[in-house]
N, C-alpha and C positions, 0 to 999 in steps of 0.2 A: 706522206701521201705517195702512193705508187704511181709511177709515170705511165704504166700500162692502163690504169683505170682512172679516167678523168673524174674529178669530184662531182661533176654534174650528171654522171651516168652510172647506173648500177652495173655490176659485172654481168656478163652474158650468162643466162640460165641454160644448162645443157639440155639437149633434147631428151624426151622420155626414153629410158632404157640405156642412156649414154653415160650413167654414173660409172665410176671405176668399179672393178670387181670387189675390192675390199669394202667399199661403201655399201654395195648391194648385199654383201655378206652380213655386215653389221645391222642393216635394216631388217634382214630376215631374222637374225637372232634377237633383235630388240623386242619384237612381238612376243617371242617365246619367253623372254625374261620378264616382261610385264605380266604375262599370265602366271608365271611361277611366283612372283612377288605377291600378286593378288591372292593366289591359293594359300600361301603362307600366312598372309594377313587374315584371311578368313579362318584358317585353322587356329591362329592365335586367339581370335575373338571367341571361337567355339570352346577353346581350352579355358579361357577366362570364365566362360559361362558354366564350366564343369564337364564339357564333353571329353577332354583328355586331362584328367586331374594331374597326371605326372609330368605333363609337358612343360608347364611353367609353374613349378611348385612355390616360387617365391612371391607370386602375385595372388591377391585375394580374389574371390569370385565377384562377378558383377553384382550378384544379388546382395552380397555382403557390403559392397560399396554403396548400394542404393538405400540401405537401412539408415534412416535419420531419426533420432529420438526427438519427439516434440518437446518444446520447453515446458518445464513444470510451472503451473500457475503459482503465483505468490500466495503464501499462507501465513497467517499470524502465528507467532510463537508465544504460547501462554506460560512457558516455563512450568513451575510447579502448581500454578493456579488451576483450579477446576471450574471453568466457566459454565454458566447456565446455557441452555440451548439458544436462547435469544441473544445473549452476549456473543457466543461463538459465531452465530450467523451474521450478526452485525459486523463483528471484527473481520470476518472473512471478506465481506463485501467491501469494507473500507480499504483493505489492503489490495484485494484483487482488482479493484477499479481505481485505485489511487485517489479515492475521494479526499484523502488528507493531503494530497499534493506533495507527498514525500516528507512532510513535517511531522514532528512528534504529535501524538494525540492522546486524549484521555477518554476513558469510558467509565461512566458512573452507573453501576448496577443498583438501582434503587431497591428492588425487591430483596437484595442481599446486603444493602448498605455498604457497598464495596467500591473502591476507586482503583482502576487499573491504569497505569501509565506505560505507554508504548513509545519506542523510538520511531524514526521515520521509515524503517524497514519492517515495522510491525512486530518487533521483538519486545516482549514484556520487560520493563525496567524495574517495576516494583508494584506492589498492591498493598492496600491498607483499608481498614475499616474507617468509615466516616459517619458523621452525624448529619441528618437530613431534616427537612421540614416536618413539623409536628403532625400535620394532616396528610393523609393519603390523597393523591390527586396529581394530575399531570399538566395543569395550566395555572398560570398566575392570574389573580384577580386584576382586572384592568385598573390601572392607576395606583396599584398597591405600593409602587416604589416611591411615591410622593407622600405617603401617609406615615405618621409617627408609629413607631413599633407598638406603643401602648394601645393604639386604636385598631390594630389588626386582630381580628377574632381568631380563635383556635382553628376553626375549620378553613380559614383562609391561608394558613401557614403551610403552603405547599412548596415543593421543589419542582419546578417545571421540567418536563421531558422534552427532548428534541436535540437538534444539532445547533451548536453555538460556536461562534468565533471568539476565542479567549482574548481578553484585553488586560493589559497590565495597568494597575491604578492604585490609588490610595483611598482609604475610607475616611470618615470624619474623625477617627482616632489617629490619623496619619500613619496607618499601618499599611504595608504592602499587601495588596489583594489581587486575585485574578477574577475579573468580572466575567460572569457567565451570561447574565442578562442585565445590562446596566439599567435599562428603563424600569425593570421590576425589582431593582436593588438586590439581585441575587448574585452572590460571589462565592468563590472558594477562598478560604482563609484559615489561618491557624486556629485550632480549637479555642473557643473562649472559655475562660475560667473565672470570669468576673462575678458570677453568681454561684457561690458554693452550693446553694440548695439544689441546683440543677445537676450536680455531680457529673459533669460532662466527661471528665477523664475516666471515671468509672464506667460510664455508658460506652465509651469507646472500647473498653476492655471486655465488655459483656459479650456473651455468646448470643444473646437475644437481639434479633433485628428490631423488635419493638422498642427496646431500650434506646435505640439509636435515632428515634424520631423525637426531636426536642427543639430544633431551631425554628426560626420564623421563615425559613426557606433556603437559607444559605447552606453551603456544604462546609462543615467544619472538618478540617484535616489535621491529623497528628502533626505537631509543630515540626519535628525533625524531618518527617516525610515531606511536608510542604516546602521546607527550606532546601531540601536536597533534590527533589524531583519535580515538584509542581511549579514553584515560582521561577526558578532559573530560566527555563526555556522561553517562557512568556516574557519575562523581563528582558531577556536577551534579544527579543525581536522575532522569534519564531512564530509563524502563523499557525498556532496550535488550534486544533478543532476539539471541542468538548462534545461528546455524545452522551446523552442522559437517557437511559432506558426508562420506560414507563412503569408506573405502579399498577394501573388499572386498564388503560387502553391497550388494544392489540398493537403489536410491534409495527405492523404496516400502516396503522392509523397515524402513528407518530412519524414513521419513516416510509412514506408511500413508495412502494416499489423499492424500498431501501435506497431511496434517493432523496432524503430529507433536504429541505432548503435551509440555508443558514439564516439565523435571526441575529439581530444586533446584540453585541455583548456591551468630592465623592460623597458615596452614600455609606451609611453605617451598616456594617455587617451584623448578622444576628446569629 
């Protein structure tokens, strides 16, 4: 601490105009320097905007900096598959809104008797022909799941359309199945070959969609495809959603606003 300036007192302020000459000179130059710096700053900004292209060639223009690409909306990847317009529309909605919550999902195109399996990013993992309910129709008859198969009339053997939460289970033959609608006893399972007269393997290989209408409502899947792509994610605990396109009803009648509500997903497959 200086002995000349006690701690409790500030140093005396010189009277106006009493500053030393060198200080007065610096003060005068300081104002000029501030003006010069401001002018260069303004020139630099103008140059960045393109006023003097050669002044700062290493810097991009302000307009170029401001260009920001909007993120691309999520899109399903169908691979080599050629989806119908309804299937494409539904798949796009599923992926773009994350209706599947990032889990694998299945779409069954009933008009084409086709099953498509997608991963959580909406990329096609595989597609296969499937066998469906004998009758055209998009609803299950109430109480049909508790009736013996022999008592189900041909016109009642429909595969319901809608949005379903897949469930892993076993049927009365102790076979692993994927329940689509447990109450209606509708499941996805390996193609049944217990009745040779039905020629189910031949039907799967047929080009005719009509040939693929044979079951009591269940979705019969080629065994290798079922074991590789259908059963594992569901049995592994993934919250797989199954979307079934309608036979007859308009798409929006089954998926109102493409925002279908989930229905509940043993019993003997058909």
